[in-house]
C-alpha positions in Angstrom: 0.1 0.0 0.0 1.3 3.5 -1.1 1.0 6.8 0.5 1.6 9.2 -2.4 3.2 12.7 -1.1 3.7 15.9 -3.0 6.1 18.4 -1.7 4.4 22.0 -1.8 7.7 23.6 -0.8 11.0 22.5 -1.5 12.4 22.2 2.1 9.2 20.2 3.2 10.2 16.9 5.0 8.5 13.5 3.5 6.8 11.7 6.3 8.6 8.6 7.6 8.6 5.9 10.3 11.2 6.5 12.9 11.4 2.7 13.4 10.2 -0.4 11.9 6.7 -1.5 13.2 5.9 2.1 14.1 2.2 2.9 13.7 2.6 6.6 13.0 4.7 8.7 10.4 6.6 11.6 11.5 4.9 15.0 10.2 7.6 18.0 10.4 6.7 21.6 10.3 7.7 23.6 7.1 7.3 27.2 8.8 8.5 28.8 11.7 6.0 29.7 14.3 6.4 31.0 17.9 3.5 29.5 20.4 3.0 31.8 23.3 1.5 30.1 26.1 -2.2 29.1 25.8 -2.0 30.2 22.0 -3.1 28.0 19.1 -1.6 28.0 15.4 -2.2 26.0 12.3 1.4 24.7 11.3 2.0 23.9 7.8 3.8 20.8 6.8 4.3 21.8 3.2 3.0 18.5 2.1 0.0 17.2 0.4 -1.0 13.5 0.3 -3.1 11.2 -1.7 -4.3 8.5 0.7 -4.6 4.7 -0.5 -8.6 3.9 -1.4 -10.7 2.9 1.8 -8.2 4.4 4.0 -8.4 7.8 6.5 -5.4 9.6 7.9 -5.4 10.6 11.8 -3.2 13.4 13.0 -2.1 12.6 16.6 0.4 14.4 19.2 3.6 13.4 19.9 4.1 12.2 23.5 7.7 13.9 23.6 6.3 17.5 22.8 3.3 17.1 25.2 5.7 15.7 28.1 8.7 18.2 27.7 7.0 21.2 26.5 3.2 20.6 27.1 2.6 21.3 23.3 0.1 18.8 21.7 -2.6 18.6 18.6 -5.6 20.6 19.6 -7.9 18.6 17.6 -6.5 15.2 18.2 -7.0 13.3 16.5 -7.5 15.4 13.4 -8.6 13.4 10.5 -7.8 13.8 6.9 -10.3 12.2 4.6 -9.3 10.3 1.4 -10.4 12.6 -1.0 -8.3 15.8 0.4 -5.8 17.0 -1.6 -4.7 20.3 0.3 -1.6 20.9 2.3 -1.5 18.7 5.6 -1.5 21.3 8.5 -1.5 20.8 12.4 -3.5 22.8 14.9 -0.9 23.0 17.9 -1.7 24.3 21.3 0.9 25.4 23.9 -0.6 24.4 27.5 2.7 25.5 28.9 3.8 28.4 30.7 6.6 29.5 28.0 6.6 30.3 24.6 7.2 27.2 22.1 9.4 28.2 19.0 8.3 25.6 16.1 11.0 25.5 13.6 11.1 24.1 10.0 11.9 20.6 9.8 10.8 19.9 13.6 8.7 17.0 14.2 5.4 18.1 15.4 2.8 15.3 15.0 2.3 11.8 13.7 0.2 10.6 11.0 -1.7 7.3 11.3 -3.2 5.9 8.2 -6.0 3.7 9.1 -8.8 1.5 7.6 -11.9 3.5 6.7 -15.7 1.7 7.3 -18.3 3.5 5.8 -21.9 2.4 7.3 -25.4 2.4 6.2 -27.5 5.1 8.7 -30.6 3.5 9.4 -33.2 5.3 11.9 -34.6 3.0 14.1 -37.5 3.2 16.8 -35.3 1.4 19.5 -31.9 0.0 20.0 -30.8 -3.3 21.7 -30.3 -3.6 25.2 -26.7 -4.0 26.8 -25.2 -4.4 30.3 -24.2 -0.8 30.2 -27.3 0.7 28.5 -27.3 4.6 28.8 -24.8 4.6 31.5 -22.4 7.7 30.4 -19.2 9.4 32.0 -18.0 7.8 35.0 -20.7 5.2 34.7 -17.9 2.5 35.9 -16.5 4.6 38.9 -13.6 6.8 39.3 
């Protein structure tokens, strides 16, 4: 299976796996941005992708950025649909107390390509019973 990648700027980094067996491809910034504490920014990667048929991509945070700098992906996971051909962007937020500088070539997120399931939506009058039922947030205790 192939993920087709087009560089939109010459210095863009093509996503790659850091190690064999990794689930996520590293996404790198193509621009410089300074995120003030509490600020968000759409950070360009300088690439566009063509996903394989029947897949979607999820943009996920990098654990190191979250742990060391309190910087994460705001809308995690961000979804990229199979038909999207524009620049891959990453919405970052700085939850830290210090400004955070994003530099071109810096790893800022992960891209996970996954199978996509389509469903037929059927309106019904009732749903089947389960052990959980309508129990929601905190229904199994804290």
